[in-house]
C-alpha positions as CSV (number, residue, x, y, z in Angstrom):
1,X,132.6,104.5,80.6
2,X,134.7,102.9,77.9
3,X,132.7,101.0,75.3
4,X,134.8,97.9,75.4
5,X,134.6,97.8,79.3
6,X,130.9,98.4,79.2
7,X,130.2,95.7,76.7
8,X,132.3,93.2,78.7
9,X,130.7,94.2,82.0
10,X,127.2,94.1,80.5
11,X,127.7,90.6,79.0
12,X,129.2,89.2,82.2
13,X,126.4,90.6,84.4
14,X,123.7,89.4,82.0
15,X,125.4,86.0,81.8
16,X,125.6,85.9,85.6
17,X,121.9,86.5,86.1
18,X,120.9,84.0,83.3
19,X,123.4,81.2,84.2
20,X,123.2,81.3,87.9
21,X,119.6,82.2,88.6
22,X,117.2,82.1,85.6
23,X,118.3,79.1,83.5
24,X,118.7,76.6,86.4
25,X,115.0,77.3,87.1
26,X,114.3,76.9,83.4
27,X,113.1,80.6,83.2
28,X,113.7,82.0,79.7
29,X,115.3,85.4,79.6
30,X,113.4,86.3,76.4
31,X,112.6,84.7,73.1
32,X,116.2,83.7,72.4
33,X,116.5,82.3,75.9
34,X,113.2,80.3,75.3
35,X,114.6,78.9,72.1
36,X,117.9,78.1,73.9
37,X,116.0,76.2,76.6
38,X,114.2,74.1,73.9
39,X,117.6,73.3,72.2
40,X,119.0,72.4,75.5
41,X,116.0,70.2,76.4
42,X,116.1,68.2,73.1
43,X,119.8,68.1,72.3
44,X,121.5,68.4,75.7
45,X,123.7,71.3,74.4
46,X,124.9,73.6,77.2
47,X,122.7,76.7,77.8
48,X,125.6,79.2,77.0
49,X,126.3,77.5,73.6
50,X,122.5,77.2,72.8
51,X,122.0,80.9,73.5
52,X,125.0,81.8,71.4
53,X,123.7,79.6,68.5
54,X,120.3,81.2,68.6
55,X,121.6,84.8,68.9
56,X,124.3,84.4,66.2
57,X,121.7,82.9,63.8
58,X,119.3,85.7,64.3
59,X,122.0,88.3,64.1
60,X,123.1,87.0,60.7
61,X,119.5,87.3,59.6
62,X,119.5,91.0,60.5
63,X,122.9,92.1,59.2
64,X,121.4,93.9,56.3
65,X,119.4,96.2,58.6
66,X,121.8,96.7,61.4
67,X,125.1,97.3,59.8
68,X,128.4,95.5,60.1
69,X,129.8,97.6,63.0
70,X,126.6,97.2,65.1
71,X,126.7,93.4,64.3
72,X,130.3,93.0,65.3
73,X,129.8,94.7,68.7
74,X,126.6,92.7,69.3
75,X,128.5,89.4,68.4
76,X,131.1,90.5,71.1
77,X,128.3,91.1,73.6
78,X,126.5,87.9,73.0
79,X,129.7,85.8,73.0
80,X,130.7,87.3,76.4
81,X,127.2,86.6,77.7
82,X,127.2,83.0,76.4
83,X,130.7,82.3,77.8
84,X,129.6,83.8,81.1
85,X,126.6,81.6,81.3
86,X,128.8,78.6,80.6
87,X,131.3,79.8,83.3
88,X,128.7,80.4,86.0
89,X,126.8,77.1,85.2
90,X,130.0,75.2,85.6
91,X,131.7,77.0,88.4
92,X,128.8,77.5,90.8
93,X,126.2,75.1,92.2
94,X,123.4,76.2,94.5
95,X,122.0,73.2,96.3
96,X,118.9,74.9,97.9
97,X,117.2,76.9,95.2
98,X,114.4,79.3,95.9
99,X,112.3,79.9,92.7
100,X,111.1,83.5,93.6
101,X,114.5,84.6,94.8
102,X,116.2,83.2,91.6
103,X,113.5,84.9,89.4
104,X,113.8,88.3,91.1
105,X,117.6,88.4,91.4
106,X,118.3,86.8,88.0
107,X,115.9,89.4,86.4
108,X,117.6,92.3,88.0
109,X,121.1,91.1,86.8
110,X,119.6,90.4,83.3
111,X,118.2,93.8,83.1
112,X,121.4,95.4,84.4
113,X,123.5,93.6,81.8
114,X,121.2,94.4,78.9
115,X,120.9,98.1,80.1
116,X,124.7,98.5,80.0
117,X,124.9,97.0,76.6
118,X,122.1,99.2,75.3
119,X,123.7,102.3,76.8
120,X,126.8,101.3,74.8
121,X,124.8,101.1,71.5
122,X,125.0,97.3,71.5
123,X,122.1,94.9,71.2
124,X,122.0,91.8,73.4
125,X,120.9,90.0,70.2
126,X,118.0,87.7,70.3
127,X,114.5,88.1,68.9
128,X,114.9,91.9,69.0
129,X,116.8,91.5,65.7
130,X,113.9,89.8,64.0
131,X,111.4,92.3,65.6
132,X,113.5,95.1,64.3
133,X,113.4,93.7,60.7
134,X,109.6,93.1,60.9
135,X,109.1,96.7,62.2
136,X,110.9,98.0,59.1
137,X,109.0,95.7,56.8
138,X,105.5,96.4,58.4
139,X,106.3,100.1,59.3
140,X,105.4,99.5,63.0
141,X,107.2,99.9,66.3
142,X,109.5,97.0,67.1
143,X,107.8,96.3,70.5
144,X,104.7,94.9,68.9
145,X,106.4,92.1,66.9
146,X,108.8,91.5,69.8
147,X,105.9,91.0,72.1
148,X,104.1,88.5,69.8
149,X,107.2,86.6,68.9
150,X,108.3,86.2,72.5
151,X,104.7,85.1,73.5
152,X,104.8,82.4,70.8
153,X,108.2,81.2,72.0
154,X,107.2,81.3,75.6
155,X,104.1,79.2,74.8
156,X,106.3,76.8,72.9
157,X,108.8,76.6,75.8
158,X,105.9,76.1,78.2
159,X,104.4,73.3,76.2
160,X,107.6,71.5,75.9
161,X,109.2,72.1,79.4
162,X,106.5,73.3,81.8
163,X,103.5,75.7,81.9
164,X,104.8,77.5,84.9
165,X,107.6,78.8,82.6
166,X,105.0,81.1,80.9
167,X,104.1,83.0,84.0
168,X,107.7,83.1,85.2
169,X,109.0,84.4,81.8
170,X,106.5,87.2,81.8
171,X,107.4,88.2,85.4
172,X,111.1,88.1,84.4
173,X,110.5,90.2,81.4
174,X,108.6,92.9,83.4
175,X,111.4,93.1,86.0
176,X,114.3,93.1,83.6
177,X,112.6,95.7,81.3
178,X,112.1,98.0,84.2
179,X,115.8,97.7,85.1
180,X,116.9,98.2,81.5
181,X,114.8,101.4,81.3
182,X,116.3,102.7,84.5
183,X,119.9,102.0,83.5
184,X,119.4,103.3,80.0
185,X,118.0,106.6,81.2
186,X,120.6,107.3,83.9
């Protein structure tokens, strides 16, 4: 699959899952999604723009470790994802929401989009950039700092918005990570 097409498709699919299913239920898609929910909550900034601001800021912090080409492709991916979130939030309205359906379906689309981006050698941005930098600094695998940073952000989001967010965020992470691994392998 062509890299440009794969990045566009991955960003749109990820944005679809987040904008239509996860964010309307205030379910963070990860640490950056949690921070975007907090920005949205306090400043009434749209979720797509909030996520783009968080991702872009974190990506700038990691440019030294990631390289310019990687950063440029990641900016394309997060921009498409953020635009897609905005598009799906504005265009579609689901009157009767079912929390568990939204959680499950949104997490599958989230994982599918991230998986396509990763197969293309592109990051979906977010806290992974900071975790990657910490892993180099501390000489550890990036999963450990990623887990702890996301836990702290999920706790912050839960304290500000709702404690049910914490459980839903962990369930979403489990489902989407499973899908990412499936897509990345095959």
